[in-house]
N, C-alpha and C positions, 0 to 999 in steps of 0.2 A: 613396273613389276619386276621383281628381282629374278635373276637367273637360277637362284637356289631357293629351296623351300626347307625351313627348319623342321627337323623330324624328332629331335629330343635334346634334352640338356643334361649334362653330367653334373650330378648333385653330390657326388661323393665317391669314395672307394669302398670296397668290401673285401675284407680279409687281406691276406698278404700276397695272393697270387695274381694281382694285377686286374682284378675285376672292377670295372667302373659301374657305379649306380647311375642308371639313366632314367629319367623321367620322360616318357614318350609323348610327343605332341601329335602322334599320327594314330589313326584308327587301324592302320595297316602295320604289321610288324616288319620294320626295315632292318632289324638287327638279326639277320639270318647269317649263319656261318658262311663264309666266302663272299658275301655281299661287299660292295664297295660303297663307302659314304665319304663325306667331306667333314672334316673336324676343324673348329676354330672358334675364337671368341667373336669375331665379326666376319660376316660372310665375304668380305673383300680379301682376307688373307686365310685361305683354306688350304688344308693338307689332306690329300686323298689317303684314306686308311682302309684296310681289309678287316672285316669282322672275323676273329679267330674263333670265338665261341660266344654263346649267348644263351641266357636262361632267365626265365620269369621268377621273381621272388618278392613276395608281399607287394604286387602292384607295380614293380619296377623292373626293368631289364638289368641284368648283371652281365656286362659286355666285356670282352677281352679284345684288343685290337692289335694287329701287326705282330702277333706272337710275343707280346710283351707281357710275360707272366710274372711280373714282380711289381709290388706296390711302388717301390722307389722309381720305377721308370714311368709310371702313369699318373702319380699324384699331381703333376704339373697341369694335367687336362681338367681338373675339377673346375667347374664354372664355364667350360667350353660347351659349345653346342654341336650337335650332328646336323648335317645338311644333306639333301639329295638334290642332284641336278634335275631341273624341271623336264629337260629333254628325255630323261629316263622314265618319266611318269606316263601313265596312260592319259589320253585326252579326256576331259570332263565333258559330261553331257550338258545340254542346255539347263540353266538354273542350277548348276552345281558350281561350288566355289571352294577354294582352299581358305580356311579361316584366316590365315595370315594375310591374304590378299584383301580381306574385308577391313582389317585394322588400318585406321588412318582416313578411311572414306568419310566424306561429309554426309550428314543425314538432313534430308530436306522433306518437309511434309507436303500434303496435298494442297496447301495454300502458297506453295513455293517459298516458305520461310525456311531458312537454314537454322536447325535446331542445335547442331553440335557435330561431334566427331566420334567414330567408333574407336574405342581404346582397348577392347578385348572381345573375344568370342568364347563363351562358355559352352562346352558340349555336354548337355544335360540329357538324361534318359528320355525326356519327353520331346525335346527339340533343342537346337542350337539357340542361344540367347545372345543378342548384342548388348554389350555394355557400352553406353553412350555418355560422353562428358558433355553436358549441355553448355550453351554459351554463358549461363548463369553460374558456371563452375559446379553445379550439382551433377550427380551421376544418376542414370536411370537405366532400366533394362527393358528390352523389347524382344519378344520371341521372333526368331527368324523363320517365320511361317507365312504362307501366302496371304493370310488374312490381314496381316500388318505390312508386309513387304510388297510394294507396288512394283518396283523395278530396281536393277542394279547395274550400274555402268562402271567404267574403269575409275571414276572419281567420285561417284555419288550413289547413295542408297536413298531411294525415294519411298516414303512410308506413308500409310494411312494413320495419321495421328488419332489416338483415341482420347476421350475425356479423362482428365486426371493424369495424363502422360508427364506433364511438366509439374 
């Protein structure tokens, strides 16, 4: 498990005043004025930055950092990610998970067969949905709800496989 948790991706700039267009990966707004986040392309080489301003615009956050109010000073950050240190987060309750922690876990059915690996988690209005790359290289989706998910460990998600899953 990584020390940092991705909280958003910079997908572009907005206007000339240094606003960065951020697609948030979090259900919690982390882009609050005077908050500190970490910025970088890979979580191994991060820079701590302070949020100078933030506003919501067409489903994305428009964020300025470190009082850099000029497009020429921030264009280099397009493609970078924002991260938060896990130590700054509240503890999760039992059976709660950060989606990024589920990606890469093996998926095993009730017959102890390894089916594949979680490659993405979609946060849909009805429930979270796991996207799984099967050993056959096909992809499938399974709702992340108790009817299908038996148990989750640090390495494996145990599921109740239903007919037609593969």
